[in-house]
C-alpha positions as CSV (number, residue, x, y, z in Angstrom):
1,X,-48.7,-16.0,-8.0
2,X,-46.4,-16.0,-4.8
3,X,-45.4,-19.8,-5.6
4,X,-42.6,-19.5,-7.9
5,X,-40.9,-16.4,-5.4
6,X,-41.5,-18.7,-2.8
7,X,-40.0,-21.8,-4.6
8,X,-37.0,-19.5,-5.6
9,X,-36.2,-18.2,-1.9
10,X,-36.4,-21.7,-0.7
11,X,-33.6,-22.6,-3.7
12,X,-31.7,-19.9,-2.7
13,X,-31.5,-20.9,1.0
14,X,-31.1,-24.7,0.6
15,X,-27.9,-23.7,-1.8
16,X,-26.6,-21.1,1.3
17,X,-27.1,-23.7,3.6
18,X,-24.8,-26.0,1.6
19,X,-22.6,-23.5,1.2
20,X,-21.9,-23.3,4.7
21,X,-21.9,-27.1,5.3
22,X,-19.5,-27.1,2.8
23,X,-17.2,-24.3,3.9
24,X,-17.6,-26.3,7.5
25,X,-16.1,-29.3,6.1
26,X,-13.7,-27.4,4.3
27,X,-12.4,-26.2,7.9
28,X,-12.2,-29.1,9.5
29,X,-10.5,-31.4,6.5
30,X,-7.8,-28.4,5.9
31,X,-4.6,-28.7,7.9
32,X,-2.7,-25.2,7.7
33,X,0.0,-26.2,9.8
34,X,0.6,-28.8,7.0
35,X,-0.3,-26.2,4.5
36,X,2.7,-24.1,5.8
37,X,5.4,-26.5,6.2
38,X,4.7,-27.7,2.7
39,X,5.5,-23.5,1.7
40,X,8.7,-23.7,3.9
41,X,9.7,-26.0,1.5
42,X,8.8,-24.0,-1.8
43,X,10.5,-22.0,-4.4
44,X,10.2,-20.1,-7.6
45,X,10.1,-22.6,-10.0
46,X,8.1,-25.9,-8.6
47,X,4.1,-26.0,-9.3
48,X,1.6,-24.6,-7.2
49,X,-0.1,-27.8,-6.4
50,X,2.4,-27.8,-3.5
51,X,1.5,-24.3,-2.2
52,X,-2.2,-24.9,-2.9
53,X,-3.3,-26.5,0.3
54,X,-2.6,-22.8,1.9
55,X,-4.6,-20.8,-0.5
56,X,-7.3,-23.9,0.7
57,X,-7.1,-23.3,4.3
58,X,-7.4,-19.4,4.1
59,X,-10.3,-19.5,2.5
60,X,-11.6,-22.2,4.6
61,X,-10.8,-20.2,7.7
62,X,-13.5,-17.0,6.2
63,X,-15.3,-16.2,9.3
64,X,-13.3,-17.7,11.6
65,X,-11.0,-15.6,13.6
66,X,-9.0,-18.2,15.6
67,X,-8.5,-20.2,12.2
68,X,-7.0,-17.1,10.6
69,X,-4.8,-16.1,13.8
70,X,-3.2,-19.5,13.4
71,X,-2.4,-19.4,10.4
72,X,-0.9,-15.8,10.7
73,X,1.1,-16.6,13.8
74,X,2.3,-19.8,10.9
75,X,3.0,-17.4,8.1
76,X,4.9,-14.9,10.5
77,X,7.1,-17.6,12.0
78,X,8.2,-18.9,8.5
79,X,8.9,-15.1,7.6
80,X,11.5,-15.4,11.0
81,X,12.9,-18.4,9.9
82,X,15.0,-19.8,7.1
83,X,12.8,-20.2,4.2
84,X,13.6,-19.2,0.8
85,X,12.9,-16.5,-0.5
86,X,10.1,-17.9,-2.8
87,X,8.2,-19.0,0.2
88,X,8.6,-15.9,1.9
89,X,7.3,-13.8,-0.8
90,X,4.2,-15.9,-0.5
91,X,3.9,-15.7,3.4
92,X,4.0,-11.8,2.2
93,X,1.4,-11.8,-0.1
94,X,-0.8,-14.2,2.2
95,X,-0.4,-11.6,4.9
96,X,-1.6,-8.7,3.0
97,X,-5.0,-10.4,2.7
98,X,-5.5,-12.1,6.4
99,X,-2.7,-10.3,8.2
100,X,-3.5,-8.3,11.6
101,X,-1.2,-5.9,13.7
102,X,0.2,-9.0,14.9
103,X,1.9,-9.5,11.4
104,X,3.3,-5.9,11.5
105,X,6.7,-5.9,13.4
106,X,8.2,-9.1,11.7
107,X,7.1,-7.4,8.2
108,X,8.4,-3.8,9.5
109,X,11.7,-5.9,10.5
110,X,12.3,-6.8,6.6
111,X,11.9,-3.4,5.4
112,X,15.7,-2.8,5.2
113,X,16.4,-6.3,3.9
114,X,17.4,-5.7,0.3
115,X,15.7,-8.9,-1.1
116,X,12.4,-8.6,0.8
117,X,12.1,-5.4,1.2
118,X,9.8,-4.8,-1.5
119,X,7.8,-8.2,-0.6
120,X,7.1,-6.7,2.9
121,X,6.4,-3.2,1.6
122,X,3.7,-5.2,-0.6
123,X,1.9,-6.6,2.3
124,X,2.3,-3.4,4.5
125,X,1.3,-1.0,2.0
126,X,-2.2,-2.8,1.5
127,X,-3.0,-3.8,5.0
128,X,-5.6,-1.2,5.9
129,X,-4.6,-0.5,9.6
130,X,-2.9,2.3,11.4
131,X,0.0,-0.1,12.7
132,X,0.7,-1.0,9.0
133,X,1.5,3.1,8.3
134,X,3.1,3.6,11.5
135,X,5.2,1.1,10.6
136,X,6.1,2.4,7.2
137,X,6.5,6.1,8.7
138,X,9.3,4.5,11.3
139,X,11.3,2.7,8.6
140,X,11.8,6.0,6.5
141,X,14.1,7.2,9.6
142,X,16.1,3.1,9.6
143,X,16.5,2.7,5.8
144,X,18.7,3.6,3.2
145,X,18.8,3.6,-0.4
146,X,16.8,1.9,-2.8
147,X,14.9,0.6,0.4
148,X,14.2,3.9,1.7
149,X,12.7,5.2,-1.9
150,X,10.4,2.2,-1.7
151,X,8.9,3.1,1.8
152,X,8.6,6.5,1.1
153,X,6.9,5.2,-2.0
154,X,4.4,3.1,-0.3
155,X,3.3,6.2,2.2
156,X,2.7,7.9,-1.0
157,X,0.6,5.0,-2.3
158,X,-1.5,4.9,0.8
159,X,-1.8,8.8,0.9
160,X,-1.0,9.0,4.3
161,X,-1.7,12.4,5.5
162,X,0.3,11.6,8.8
163,X,3.5,10.9,6.9
164,X,4.1,14.7,5.3
165,X,6.3,15.8,8.3
166,X,8.5,12.8,7.8
167,X,8.2,13.0,4.1
168,X,8.8,17.3,4.1
169,X,12.4,16.4,5.6
170,X,13.1,13.8,3.3
171,X,13.0,16.5,0.5
172,X,16.3,17.7,2.3
173,X,17.9,14.5,1.4
174,X,21.5,14.8,0.0
175,X,20.5,12.1,-2.1
176,X,18.1,13.3,-5.1
177,X,16.5,10.5,-5.9
178,X,15.5,9.8,-1.9
179,X,14.1,13.7,-2.5
180,X,12.2,13.1,-5.6
181,X,10.8,10.2,-3.9
182,X,9.5,12.5,-0.9
183,X,8.4,14.9,-3.4
184,X,6.4,12.4,-5.2
185,X,4.8,10.7,-2.4
186,X,3.4,14.5,-1.1
187,X,2.1,15.0,-4.4
188,X,0.2,11.9,-4.3
189,X,-1.0,12.7,-0.8
190,X,-2.0,16.1,-1.9
191,X,-3.1,17.8,1.1
192,X,-2.9,21.2,2.0
193,X,-0.3,20.4,4.4
194,X,1.5,18.5,1.7
195,X,1.4,21.5,-0.3
196,X,2.7,24.1,1.8
197,X,6.0,20.9,3.0
198,X,6.6,21.0,-0.9
199,X,6.2,25.2,-1.7
200,X,9.1,25.5,1.6
201,X,11.6,23.1,-0.1
202,X,14.9,23.4,-1.5
203,X,14.9,20.5,-3.2
204,X,18.5,19.4,-5.4
205,X,18.1,20.3,-8.6
206,X,18.2,16.9,-9.9
207,X,14.7,16.3,-7.9
208,X,13.4,19.6,-9.4
209,X,11.1,17.9,-12.1
210,X,9.4,15.4,-9.1
211,X,8.8,18.4,-6.9
212,X,7.2,20.4,-10.0
213,X,5.0,17.3,-10.7
214,X,4.2,16.8,-7.5
215,X,3.0,20.6,-6.6
216,X,0.8,20.1,-9.9
217,X,-0.4,17.0,-8.5
218,X,-1.6,18.5,-5.1
219,X,-3.0,21.4,-6.9
220,X,-5.2,19.1,-8.5
221,X,-6.1,17.4,-6.2
222,X,-6.9,20.7,-3.7
223,X,-9.1,22.2,-6.6
224,X,-11.0,18.6,-7.0
225,X,-11.6,19.4,-2.8
226,X,-12.8,23.1,-3.5
227,X,-9.7,24.7,-2.1
228,X,-9.8,26.7,-5.3
229,X,-7.3,30.0,-4.0
230,X,-4.6,27.2,-2.9
231,X,-5.0,25.6,-6.1
232,X,-4.7,28.7,-7.9
233,X,-2.0,30.0,-5.5
234,X,0.2,26.7,-6.7
235,X,-0.6,27.0,-10.3
236,X,0.8,30.5,-10.4
237,X,3.7,30.1,-8.8
238,X,4.5,27.5,-11.3
239,X,3.9,29.8,-14.6
240,X,7.0,31.5,-14.4
241,X,9.8,32.2,-16.7
242,X,12.5,29.8,-15.0
243,X,9.8,26.4,-15.4
244,X,10.0,24.2,-18.2
245,X,7.6,24.9,-20.6
246,X,5.4,21.7,-19.8
247,X,5.4,23.0,-16.5
248,X,4.3,26.4,-17.5
249,X,1.7,25.1,-19.8
250,X,0.2,23.0,-17.1
251,X,0.1,25.4,-15.1
252,X,-2.0,27.4,-17.1
253,X,-4.4,25.1,-18.1
254,X,-5.0,24.8,-14.1
255,X,-5.2,28.4,-13.7
256,X,-8.1,28.5,-16.4
257,X,-9.9,25.4,-14.8
258,X,-9.7,27.6,-11.4
259,X,-10.6,30.5,-12.9
260,X,-13.9,27.8,-14.2
261,X,-14.6,26.0,-11.3
262,X,-17.1,27.4,-8.4
């Protein structure tokens, strides 16, 4: 009766062993340095085959921290050099996957670059390390215009609670688009501190819709977290005659939800 089970386990073990051997062979035959060199010559519109070796080298480096570190160093060096924008974009995408704290300073240095800011944020926003979050928080003070708005958006996407003081200061920005971005980010964070920052802010008139939406988002998150009292206070403060109809309706709905919450 046990023979089929034993046979299945043996087959699974053999398959795993074969996969490990194949991975080891791939690691030996892959040439990360050559793959990154090929990437340096890449630009958008060229065939993927030109950069496929880099994806293969990264896959082969799974479980090999030294190999990953070497690839990361080469990608960072590429970002610091004169490679094409397409090559640098692709490097940022790969650093999003394998990047460590060692990549952060170089990526952070691109946050103010009009061409590369978006992809640098693409990587930093998704790197689940404290250094990446700090780099984004620090960049709020060193960027401007569209780049600053993007950085603020990334902090919101990360729901970075430590960014609340930085974002609260940005609510006062004379650029209403920056103030609106800060409000939206605070709504995505949705903590009690974020809600307090929004309540205390005197935002520009053009940023008022984003501010109201962010306060509603905070109330919803607080209610979901069991903070009924603060959520209800936010809803009540928005259910006033000076608010647009859609905000009052949303606030009323929230008040009803809070009243039914236990």
